[in-house]
N, C-alpha and C positions, 0 to 999 in steps of 0.2 A: 637497712633499706638502702641498699647500694645506688638504687636509681635516683636518690635526691642527693647523693654525694657530690656531684658537680656543682650543684646550687648552692648547696652548703657552704663551698669553698668559694663559690664566687661572692657571696654576702659576707664570708667571713675574713677574706684577705684585706679588703680595705679597713675593715674595724681594727684588725690585729695590728695594721701598720699606723694607724692613728696612734695605738697605744705604745708603738716602738718594737713591735715584734716583725722582723722583716726575713727571718729565715724560715725557708717554707716547710722545714721538718713538722711541724704543726699538723700537716695533711695526713701525715701517717697515726697521729694521734685520735683522728676521729674515729669511733668506733660505736657499733649498735648501742643503744641506751640500755643501761642495766634492767631498768623496769620499763614495760612498755607506756605506763602511765605518765612517764617523765617524758617520753619522745621517741622517734625513729632514729636518730643519730646524736651523738653527745661528743662534747670537746671538753677534755678535762683539763683544768686550768691550772693545775698543782705546779707543771713543769715551769710556769712563767713567774712564779711568786716570787724566786730570788732576784731575777732580773729586773722586774718592774718593782721590787720591794711593796708588794702589796699581798693581801691574804688571797687565796684561790677565789673565795666567795665572792670578794669585792671585784676582782678580775671579771667573773662571770657576770655579775650584775652591770658592771660598766660595759661590756661587749654587749649584752642585752640592749642597753640603752642607746648603742650606736647603731643597731641593724633594725631595719623596717621590715614588717612583715611584706609578702608579696601573695602573686596566685599561686605558687608552688609551696611555699613554706607560710603556712597562716599561724602557727604558734612557735614563740621562742621564749624560754624561760630558763631561770638559773636555779639549781638546786644543789646547794652543799659544794661548792667549787665546780659544778660541771654546768656547761651550757647546752641545753638541749632543743632540738628541732623538730618540730612535726609537720608532716606533709599536709596540705590541704585535701580535704574531701574530694572537692569537685575535680581536682587535678589528678587525684587516684583513680575516679571513677574514669575521668576521659583517658587515662592512661591504659586502664584494664581493656575498657570496651573496643579501644582502637586496635586491640590485637597485640599489645607489647608483651604481656605475660607468656613465658615461655611453656609450651605444652608439649612434653616429648611422648615417646612411645619406647618403653623399656624393653619392647621386643624388637627394636632396631630399626624404627621407622624414621628416626632422624638421620640428616647426613651425619658422615663420620667426623667427629671431632677433630680436636688438635692433636691427639696421640693414639697409638695402637698399644692395646694393653693385653698381657697375658696374665690371669690370675689361677694360680693352683691353689685348690682347696679339697679338703675331705680325708682324701688319701688314708683311709682307715684300714688297719690290717683285715683282709677279709677272712676272719676266722668265726664271725657270728653277727648276728643282727645288731642293726643299730641300736644304741640306747640313747638316752636323753642328752648324757654327757658327749658323748661322740658327735652326736647331731648338731650340737653348737657350732663346730667348725663348718659343717656343711650348710647350714642356714646363713650364717654371717657371711660365708665366701659367695654364696649363690647371691644373696642380696647386694653384696659389693660388684658383683657381676652384672646384675641388673640396674643398679644405681650408676654404673658407668656408662651404660649403654642409654639410659635415660639422659644422662648428661651429654651424650653425642659421642663418646668415645667408642672406636672400634675394639671390642673385646673378644677374647678367645678364653674359655674355660678348661681347666685341665685337671684331670683326675691321674694321679702318679700311682700306679699298681704295685705295692709292695709284693712281689711275686717269687721273692727268694729268701725271706729271712727266717729266722727261728720262729716266729709265729706260725707261718705257712709251713714249716717242715714240723711242728706239732701236730696240726692238723691232718697232714697226708700221713705221718705215722700213725696216728691213731686210726685214720680210716682204712690203712692197710693192715692192722695188726688186732682191732677190737670188733667183736661181734656186737649187734644191738643188745642181746641179753647181758653182756658183760657191762656195757655201758650203763644200762639200767640198774645194774646191781651196784655199781661204784658210785653212781649218783642217786641212790636211794633215799638218802636224806634230804634231797632236793625236791622241789616242785617239778612236777613231770610238764611237757609242752603242753601249752594253752592248746585245746582242741581245734582252735579257729586257724592255727599255724601248722598243722601237721604235715601239709603237703608244701610248705614255704621252706626250702633249703636251707635259708640262713639259720632259722629255728632249729630244724633237725641236727644240722652238722656242728653246732655250737655244743651241744652235748659231748661229742666226740672229743671236741677240743677241750672242754672242761674235765672229762673224765682222763685223758691223757696229762693235764696238769696235776690231778690228784696222784696219778701213780708216779710222776716225777717227783714226789715228796714222800714216796714209799721206800724206805732203806732197803728192803729186800729187791726191790726191781728197777730202782732209778739209774742204777750204774748203767746196766744193758741199754735202756731206753735214752738216756743222756748221749751215750756213744751212737747211737742209730742216727740220732737227731743230728748231731754234731756231724757226722760223716755226710749226711743229705745237705745240710747248711755249707759245707766246705765244698762239694761237688758243684752245688749250684752256683757258688761263689767263683769257680772256674769254669762255668759255663757248661755243665754236663747238660746234654739234650735230654737225656732219659729222665733225669731228676727234676729238670725243669717242667718236662711234661707230666710228671707224676703231681709236681706242684700245682699247675695249672688245673690237672682233673679235680684236684681236691679243693681248691680255691674258688673256681669259677661258678659253680652252682650258688655258694655264699656271696659272692659280689652281686650276681644277678638278682638275690632276694634283697639285698642292700639296696640296690639301684631301683627295685621296685618301690620299696618304702619312700626312697628319696624322690621318686616321681610323683608319689601321691604328696608330697609337700611342694610339688611343681619345681622340683630340684633337676637340672639336666646338664650335661656335659658336653663339650664341643670334641674333646679329644682324650682318650686312654692311652698312658705312656706307661709300659712296663719297665720295672727297674732291671730288670736282666737284659734289656736291649742294649745298654751300655757295657755290658761284660762280652754280649756276643759279637757286637759289632766291632770291638777292639778299642773303644773309646777310651774305656777305663785303663787299659794298659798303657796307651800313650800318656794319659793324665800322671799315672805313677811315674812314668819314666821322667817326665818334665818335673815333676815335685821333686823329684831325687836331685836335679841339677840346681836347686835354688840354695841361697847362701844360709837360709835358716833350717834346712835340712839336718835331721840327725836320725841316729841308729841306735837302739836301746840293746841291752846285753842279749836278749833272746832273737835279735834280728830284725824285729819290727822297725818299720822307718815312720817318722813323724817330722812334722814342721814345729819348730820352737815360735810360737805366735806371741809368746811373753816378749818378745824384741819388737812385736809390732803394737806393743800396748795392752795385750789381752791380760787380764786378772784372772787369778784361780787357777784352774786348769788349764795350763799354757801349752802342752804338747797334743799337738793335733795328729792323732795316728792315721795314716792312710794306707798302709801295708802292713800284713802280718808277716811273721819270720818264716811263714811257709811261704810268702809269695803272692796270697790270695787278698784280694781288696776287702774293704770294710764298708759299711751303709754310707759312711759319711763320703768316702771316695766316689761311690756311684752317685752320690748326690751332686757331688761337684760336676762330674760330667753330665747330670741331667740339667743343671743350671748352665753350663756352657752350651749344651743343645738349646735350651730355651732361650739363651740370647740370640741364637741363629734364628729363632722365630720371630722375636719381636724385642725392642729394646727396651720396655717398662715392664719390668716383672713385679707381681705382688704374690707373697706367700700369705697363706692363713695358717697359723700354727699356735699350738698352745703353749702357756707360759713355761713350762718345763722343756721347752727347746730353744731357750733365749741363750745358752752356752753354746750349743751346736750350730745354732745360727748365726753367731757372731764368729765362730771358728770358720764355717763355710765362707762368710763374708770376706773375711780377712784373707783366706786362701784365694778366693776369686780375684781380689784386688792384686794378690801378688802375681797372678797369672795374666794380670792386664785387664779383668773383667770389672765391671760396675758392682755396687752391691744391690741386691733386690731389695725393695719395700717388703716391711713384713707387718701384718697385722696379728698381735700376740693377744689372745683372750685366755681369761681365768676359768677356772674349772666350775662346773654345776655339781654340787654334792646332793648326797641324800641326807636327811636328818642324822643319820647315824654313820656318816662318812662318805669317803669317796666310791664312785661306782666302778666296778671291776667286771668286765666279762668272764674273766679267769674265776674269780670266786662267786660268780654267779648273782652278786648283789646288785642288780641294775633295775633300771625303768626301761623297759624296752619301747621304742618308738612306736612301734606298731601298736602295743597296747594302749599307750597315750593316745594315739589317733581314734582308736575306737571308743575310747572312754568320752573324747572331746566331741566325736560325732553323736554319740548316744545322749549327751548332754544336751548338745545343739538341737538334737531331733525332740527333745522332750520341750524344749522352748518354744521353738516354732509351732509343735503341735498345740500347745496352750493358747498360743496367741491366735494362730491361723487356722480355726477350725474348718475352714472352706479349703484348705489345700489338701491334695492327694498324697497317697504315701510315697509316689514316686516323686513328687515335687518336694514333700518333706526330706527325702532321703538326699537329694541333690543339693538342696539348700544346706541341710547339716553337715555333709561332705566338706563344702566349700567354708562354711562358718569354723567348723571344727578344726580342720586343718589350718585355715588362716590365723585362728585364734594360737595354736601352738607355735607357729612361726612368730607372731608379732610377740609373743611372752617372752621370746629369747632376743628377738631383735631390738627390743627396746631398752634392755640393759646395756649400758655403755661395755664394751667388749672387755675391757681391763678390770671389770668388777665380776667377781665371784659370786653366785647365789645358791642357796639350797632349795632344791627342787621340792615343792609341796603340791599335791594334785590340786588343792583348793585353789591356788593362786593360777596354776596353768589352766585351770578350766574357767577362770573367770571371766565374765562377758560384761564386764562394767563399763564406766566410761573411760577406762584407760585400756582399751582392748580392740583388736581388730574387729569384732562384730559392731562396736560402736562406731568405726569408720565407714564400715559396710552398709549399716542401717543409714548413717547420713546420705552416703552416695545413693542409695535407693530413693530417699526422699527427692533428691534432685531429679532422679530419672522419672518420678510420680509427677512431679511439675511439668517436666519436658512433655510426657506423654498427654497430658491434660491439655496443655496449650496446644498440642498436636491436632487434639480433637476439635479446637477452636479455630483451627487454620492458621496459627500463629508459630513459626519456629524461627529459631536464632538465626537460621540462613536467611530469612528475608527481612530481617531488621536491618534499617537503615543506619550502622553506628555512627557514620559522620554527622547525621542529624542529632544523635543523642549526645555526642561531643561537643555541639553547638548551643546546646541548651544548659542554663543552669538548674540544677536539680536540688532539690531538698534531700540532704543524705541521713538517713535515720543513724544514729550513734552504732546499732549493731551491724548496719551494711558497712560504714565507715571501718569498723573493726575487722570485718571480713576482709575488705579491700586492703587494709593494712598486711593483713596475713598472706594474701595472695600475691602480692608484689615483693614479698621475701622469699617466696617458693624457691626461686632459682639460687638465692643466695644460701639458702639451707641446703640445696642440693650440692651446690659447689663445695661447701664446708664440709659436708659429710663425704664428699670423694675423695677432697683433697687431704683430709686428715683420717681416712678409713675407719669412720665411725658412723655405721648405718643408724645407729640409736639416735644420731641428730635429726636425720630424716623422718625417722619414725615419730619424733616428738612434734615436727613440723606437720606430719599427716593428721596427728591428734587435734593440734592447734585449729587446722583448716576445717576438721570436721565439726569441731566444737562450735567455732565462730560461724560456719554455715548454718548450725543448727539455732544460734541466735537470730541470724538473719530470716530463717525460714519462719521463726516465732513472730517477727515484728514485721517483715516486709511481705506484704501479700503480693504473689504473682499475678494472682487472679482474684480480682475483686468484683462482685456483681455481674459475672460474665466477661468482665472486660480484663485484658493482659495489659499490666506495665512493663512496658518494653525495656526500659533501664533495668528493672528488677530481673527480668527474663535474661537479659545479656550476662547481667553478673552471675546469676544462677548457673548458666548454662557453661560459663568459663569456669567457676569454681568446680563444676561437675567433672568438667574434662580435666581439670587439675588433680581431684580426687582420684579419677581412674588411672591416670598415668603414674600418678604416685603410688596407688596400690598395687599397679603391676610392677612398679619399681622395688615394692617391698615383698612382693610375691603374695598379696592379698587377691583373693578373687573379688572382682567388681561385679557383682550381681545387678541385674536389673529389678528384682525384688525379693524382698525377705519376709 
């Protein structure tokens, strides 16, 4: 709770001086309390033990005796070497109703913040539908974009289209060389397309890609196929317009289908940048020439060129190859060109990458440093697995995101139909779509990016107290209260907040706990953005929803036809925080459920 930090420092400073602590380094030691029951902020006293020749718990107890409670801090206690501070309930209430709690708009309503940020995410090979594993990148990336906007930063989201690699070449070869009946025959041991996706090009074309992958392992034909694919890749890497056009014709319908799925998850992009751009505009050639002049440049026996990044501290695979022996570029070279271009668009870059890209990312970063550029920030995430192993579009062992969204929608529709027998089919469908897609997003967001997990249907579709539907329902409760008050002629806009601030209110414990969560809202958002950890803000929204439900239970905004204006003010501000926070996580803020 950063809002009380100045007040804690003010009362701590003279007390520490009395004990002989004059160095102000102690200010950086103050941190959020480990347990909410202990306090809002705590000072660990262990670092003072040697200087004062006292046990940490004795120091904490002594400091407690030297400090008096005041209107802002009304509880000070010592626990196991920690000095804990709790904010006054009435002061928190005044702080909240006076409009000090930040309420942002993740769609860009806030003035731009201190920096402009470019976030590149997703960039999946356009060779088949999104599966749950691939979608983690898109969901994390889009959530980070939204949270930066909620925080007040100016954000641009980028999709880097891999339009010239081997994956696209395999798809292009298959579409040019295989008939539908051949594809069906090759994949006869696999499930056919779900009838629901018969006209969705990403689901249709992935079968051509998978059939080609089977043939690439067939000794009787693979040599000719590999040569044809290699020739196309080589031509694309040298900017062959005809081959690049064939690649685009192959992948664009797939990409359109993928984007349709992402749009259903409320994921959109500001820009699409093609990998081939940096070959055709000459940037890659210029970069290769510049890299050839660096002191750490080397040449392999086959004529390929590399940088020896071991001299710059890289461990493991230290040679960073940027040009083949035939003079063509590699993917990593084009990635360097792309990063330099991104730096021309914005100074603050964030990449969302799977954990298997750590080495390549480090190589790119060190190479950029050699060329005089900064390193981008990177959010690495661990993979989602199936119970039987890693998901693979090539092997066909995946859970397609389209199928998961349909299952989630159906599950949500059944729940709504049971509870709301008066709703029409149209209303149920709209609510089910919003609830189902929000639940799928939140199921991924709430897990720390660095933690992998195994996908299980029952967990993905769970609508319990640790889910998006729980948050959504709490928000609809707040809207219901608002509408009932409106019917009585009382709205938040006409409440005299200055009058509320000048009154002493009896604050029930559940309201106090809600206020404590509300005033830490921006703390959680700041930490989530600065550490690239959307799960921290997801946890904040769960805490906000949970504490609001306690407030809703105990603090009756309307009683005997009368509106308690303080309760209404707190409820309305909490409602706005929930709504903006839900937008920040990509959850639909419904008015009714």
